[in-house]
C-alpha positions in Angstrom: 48.6 139.4 126.1 45.6 141.5 127.1 45.0 144.9 125.6 45.5 148.0 127.7 43.2 150.9 127.5 45.0 154.2 127.0 45.4 156.6 129.9 43.2 159.6 129.2 46.0 162.1 129.9 48.9 160.4 128.1 49.2 160.0 124.3 50.6 156.4 124.4 49.2 152.9 123.8 50.9 149.7 124.6 49.0 147.3 122.3 52.0 146.6 120.0 54.4 146.2 122.9 52.1 143.7 124.5 52.0 141.7 121.2 55.8 141.6 121.2 55.9 140.3 124.8 55.4 136.8 126.1 55.8 135.4 129.7 59.6 135.2 129.3 60.3 138.6 127.9 60.2 141.1 125.0 61.0 139.7 121.6 63.8 141.5 119.9 62.6 141.7 116.2 59.3 141.7 114.3 58.1 140.5 111.0 55.9 143.4 110.0 53.7 143.9 113.0 54.2 140.4 114.5 57.0 139.2 116.8 59.7 137.2 115.1 60.5 134.3 117.6 63.4 133.1 115.5 65.6 136.0 116.7 64.7 135.5 120.4 65.1 138.1 123.1 67.8 140.5 124.4 68.6 142.4 127.5 69.0 145.6 125.5 65.3 145.7 124.7 63.9 144.3 128.0 66.0 147.0 129.8 64.4 149.7 127.6 61.0 148.1 128.2 61.5 148.4 132.0 62.5 152.1 131.7 59.5 153.0 129.5 57.0 151.1 131.5 58.3 152.6 134.8 58.2 156.1 133.4 54.7 155.6 132.2 53.7 154.3 135.7 55.3 157.4 137.2 53.2 159.6 135.0 49.9 157.7 135.0 49.9 155.5 138.1 48.3 152.9 135.9 48.6 149.5 137.5 47.7 147.8 134.3 51.3 148.3 133.2 52.8 146.4 136.2 52.5 143.0 134.5 54.9 144.2 131.7 57.2 145.7 134.4 57.3 142.3 136.1 58.2 140.5 132.9 61.0 142.8 132.0 62.4 143.0 135.5 62.4 139.2 135.9 64.1 138.9 132.5 67.0 141.1 133.7 67.2 139.1 137.0 67.5 135.9 135.0 70.1 137.5 132.7 72.4 138.7 135.5 75.5 136.6 136.2 77.1 136.0 139.6 79.7 138.6 138.9 77.1 141.3 138.2 77.4 141.2 134.4 74.5 140.4 132.1 73.9 138.0 129.3 72.3 139.7 126.4 70.8 137.2 123.9 68.4 134.4 124.6 66.7 132.1 122.1 63.1 131.0 121.9 63.9 128.0 124.2 64.9 130.6 126.8 68.6 129.6 126.6 71.3 132.2 126.8 73.4 132.4 123.6 76.4 134.3 125.1 78.6 134.0 128.1 78.3 137.7 128.6 76.7 140.6 126.7 78.4 143.6 125.1 79.5 146.6 127.1 76.6 148.5 125.7 74.3 145.8 127.1 75.8 146.2 130.5 75.3 150.0 130.4 71.7 149.7 129.3 70.9 147.2 132.1 72.5 149.4 134.7 70.5 152.4 133.6 67.2 150.4 133.6 68.0 149.1 137.1 68.6 152.6 138.4 65.5 153.9 136.7 63.3 151.2 138.2 64.8 151.6 141.6 63.9 155.3 141.9 60.6 155.2 140.2 57.2 155.1 141.8 56.8 151.4 141.2 55.7 149.2 144.1 58.4 148.9 146.8 59.2 145.3 146.0 59.9 146.1 142.4 62.1 149.1 143.4 64.1 146.9 145.7 64.6 144.2 143.1 65.8 146.9 140.7 68.2 148.3 143.2 69.6 144.9 143.8 70.4 144.6 140.1 72.1 148.0 140.1 74.2 147.3 143.2 75.4 144.0 141.8 76.4 145.6 138.5 77.6 149.1 139.6 81.3 148.0 139.8 81.3 147.3 136.0 81.6 151.0 135.2 85.3 150.8 136.4 86.0 148.5 133.4 84.0 150.4 130.7 86.0 151.5 127.7 83.4 153.2 125.6 81.6 156.5 126.0 78.1 155.2 125.4 78.5 152.8 128.3 79.7 155.5 130.5 76.8 157.7 129.3 74.3 155.0 130.5 76.1 155.0 133.9 76.0 158.8 134.1 72.3 158.9 133.4 71.7 156.2 135.9 73.9 157.8 138.6 72.1 161.2 138.0 68.7 159.6 138.6 69.9 158.0 141.8 71.6 161.1 143.1 68.5 163.2 142.4 66.6 160.9 144.7 69.5 160.9 147.2 69.9 157.2 146.5 73.6 157.6 145.6 76.3 159.9 146.8 76.7 163.1 144.8 79.9 161.7 143.4 79.2 158.0 143.0 81.7 157.6 140.1 80.3 160.6 138.2 83.5 162.6 138.1 85.4 159.6 136.7 82.9 158.9 133.9 82.4 162.5 133.1 86.2 162.9 132.9 86.2 160.4 130.0 84.0 162.7 128.0 86.1 165.7 128.7 89.2 163.8 127.7 87.6 162.6 124.5 86.4 166.1 123.8 89.9 167.5 124.1 91.3 164.8 121.8 88.8 165.0 118.9 87.0 168.3 119.1 88.2 171.0 116.8 86.8 173.9 114.6 84.2 172.4 112.3 84.0 169.1 114.4 82.7 169.8 117.9 82.3 166.2 118.9 83.6 163.5 121.3 84.7 160.9 118.7 86.1 160.8 115.2 82.8 159.5 113.9 79.1 160.1 114.6 77.5 156.7 114.8 74.4 155.6 116.7 72.5 157.0 119.7 74.6 160.2 119.2 72.5 162.4 121.5 73.3 160.1 124.4 76.8 161.6 124.6 75.9 165.3 125.4 72.9 164.0 127.4 75.3 162.2 129.7 77.2 165.5 130.5 73.9 167.3 131.1 73.0 164.7 133.6 76.4 164.8 135.3 76.2 168.6 135.4 72.9 168.5 137.2 74.5 166.5 140.0 77.9 168.0 140.3 77.3 171.6 138.9 80.6 171.6 136.9 80.1 174.5 134.4 82.7 173.1 131.9 80.6 169.9 131.6 77.5 172.0 130.7 79.5 174.1 128.2 80.7 171.0 126.4 77.3 169.4 126.4 75.6 172.5 124.9 78.4 173.0 122.3 78.2 169.4 121.2 74.4 169.5 121.1 74.6 172.6 118.8 76.9 170.7 116.5 74.6 167.7 116.5 71.7 170.0 115.6 73.7 171.5 112.8 74.4 168.1 111.4 70.9 166.7 111.7 68.4 169.5 111.2 67.8 170.5 107.6 65.0 172.7 106.2 63.3 172.4 109.6 63.2 168.6 109.4 65.1 166.3 111.6 67.5 164.1 109.5 69.3 161.8 111.9 72.7 160.2 111.1 71.8 157.0 109.1 73.4 153.6 109.7 74.1 153.1 106.0 77.0 155.4 106.4 78.3 157.0 109.6 79.4 160.6 109.6 83.2 160.7 109.9 85.5 163.6 110.8 86.8 165.3 107.7 84.1 163.9 105.4 80.7 165.0 104.3 77.8 162.8 105.4 77.7 159.7 103.1 74.0 159.0 103.4 70.9 160.3 105.1 69.7 156.7 105.4 68.8 154.3 107.0 67.4 156.5 109.7 66.7 154.7 113.0 64.0 155.5 115.6 66.6 155.3 118.5 68.3 158.4 117.1 65.1 160.4 117.3 64.2 159.1 120.8 67.6 160.0 122.2 67.6 163.4 120.6 64.1 164.2 122.0 65.2 163.0 125.5 68.2 165.2 125.4 66.3 168.3 124.2 63.6 167.8 126.8 66.2 167.6 129.6 67.9 170.8 128.3 64.5 172.6 128.3 63.8 171.4 131.9 67.3 172.5 133.0 67.1 176.0 131.5 63.6 176.4 132.7 64.5 175.7 136.4 68.1 177.0 136.7 68.7 180.7 136.3 71.9 182.2 135.0 72.5 179.6 132.3 71.3 181.7 129.4 74.7 183.0 128.5 76.0 179.4 128.0 73.2 178.2 125.7 73.2 179.1 122.0 69.4 179.0 122.0 66.7 180.0 124.3 64.4 177.6 126.2 61.5 178.0 123.8 63.7 177.2 120.8 64.9 174.0 122.4 61.3 173.0 123.1 60.4 173.6 119.5 63.3 171.5 118.4 62.1 168.7 120.7 58.6 168.7 119.2 60.0 168.9 115.7 62.2 165.9 116.2 59.4 163.9 117.7 57.3 164.7 114.7 59.8 162.6 112.7 57.8 159.7 113.9 54.6 161.2 112.6 55.7 162.1 109.0 57.8 165.2 109.4 60.8 163.4 107.8 62.7 163.1 104.5 60.2 160.7 102.9 57.1 162.5 104.3 55.6 159.2 105.7 54.6 158.3 109.2 56.9 155.9 111.0 54.8 155.4 114.1 51.2 154.1 114.5 50.0 156.0 117.6 46.6 154.2 117.7 48.4 150.9 118.7 51.8 152.2 119.9 53.6 150.7 116.9 56.6 151.9 115.1 58.5 150.9 111.9 62.1 150.0 112.0 63.3 153.2 110.5 63.4 155.0 107.1 65.1 153.8 104.0 65.4 155.8 100.7 62.3 153.9 99.5 60.3 154.7 102.6 59.7 153.1 106.0 61.0 149.6 106.8 57.7 148.1 107.7 59.1 145.5 110.2 58.4 146.6 113.8 61.0 145.6 116.3 61.1 146.2 120.1 63.8 149.0 119.9 61.7 151.0 117.5 58.4 150.5 119.3 60.0 151.6 122.6 61.7 154.5 121.0 58.4 155.9 119.9 56.8 155.4 123.3 59.8 156.9 125.1 59.8 159.9 122.8 56.1 160.4 123.3 56.4 160.3 127.1 59.4 162.7 127.1 57.4 165.3 125.0 54.6 165.0 127.5 57.1 166.2 130.2 58.0 169.4 128.3 57.3 172.4 130.6 57.0 174.8 127.6 53.8 174.4 125.7 
């Protein structure tokens, strides 16, 4: 695909993302810096691609990104089944490999559809995104896992902010799942929603932050900030962000097994959470007593976490390639995994755009 010149006011490039995209969609995996067609495509990454490109368009108004938006949006439309659910995986022959995708996949698609529908994208694209959301919205009633509910809460909050959804819109029910899990598992020394810290951990407190912004329930904010503080305690060491690695999740009652393999998605979700906390504390008065840190400290943490991509990490090596918008698939004990998949590339782009939104410089 054609190269895209960088917007002069935004520190992102889309060269690598374009290399990973064909007319059907965004390839899931990469072999070094090239797409790996053997592993095909997935809704997870095309949904993330739609979100990142829509957010970039909102910030830059750059119409050169609309061809990617069209590809990712069309991919989600093709993936949606008659009952509103989504397939996830497709092969290089553009054939779906599953009857229906995972619950995580459904949540990510719902969030992407909501994000597209309330963006500044051209009206036709917004309407198509809203159609996807409306067809899938009922799925939240059957969600069993917190991360899926988190995606719905983040989606509903975006819609409610734009008055595109009622101020309830299922938010109380999903947020209630988090409160119940907090009551079940949280205890001194383990201020968390589950008996194990696994992947995309920051998405959990972020969901309650989003729910609070719509419904103004103080308890939700208290839990969100307390769990964020615990997450910071577990992942910031010697002023370096050390995310939970997927070589050994962090379980209740045990020390962390391993610092590796560290994934870009952990950094992206952490940056997104911290930036939203900064924006919240910077705009709402009277919340200082609830927050263990001040707004400037949260802003500094957001920047520190983003610098994980740039070499401020346990191995002291850059994970991202800002000049092309590339990103390695994480950090192993031996250094970066030099394959570049869609999730990693989008995590770096998303984190870069989030940091650009920080109101505290």
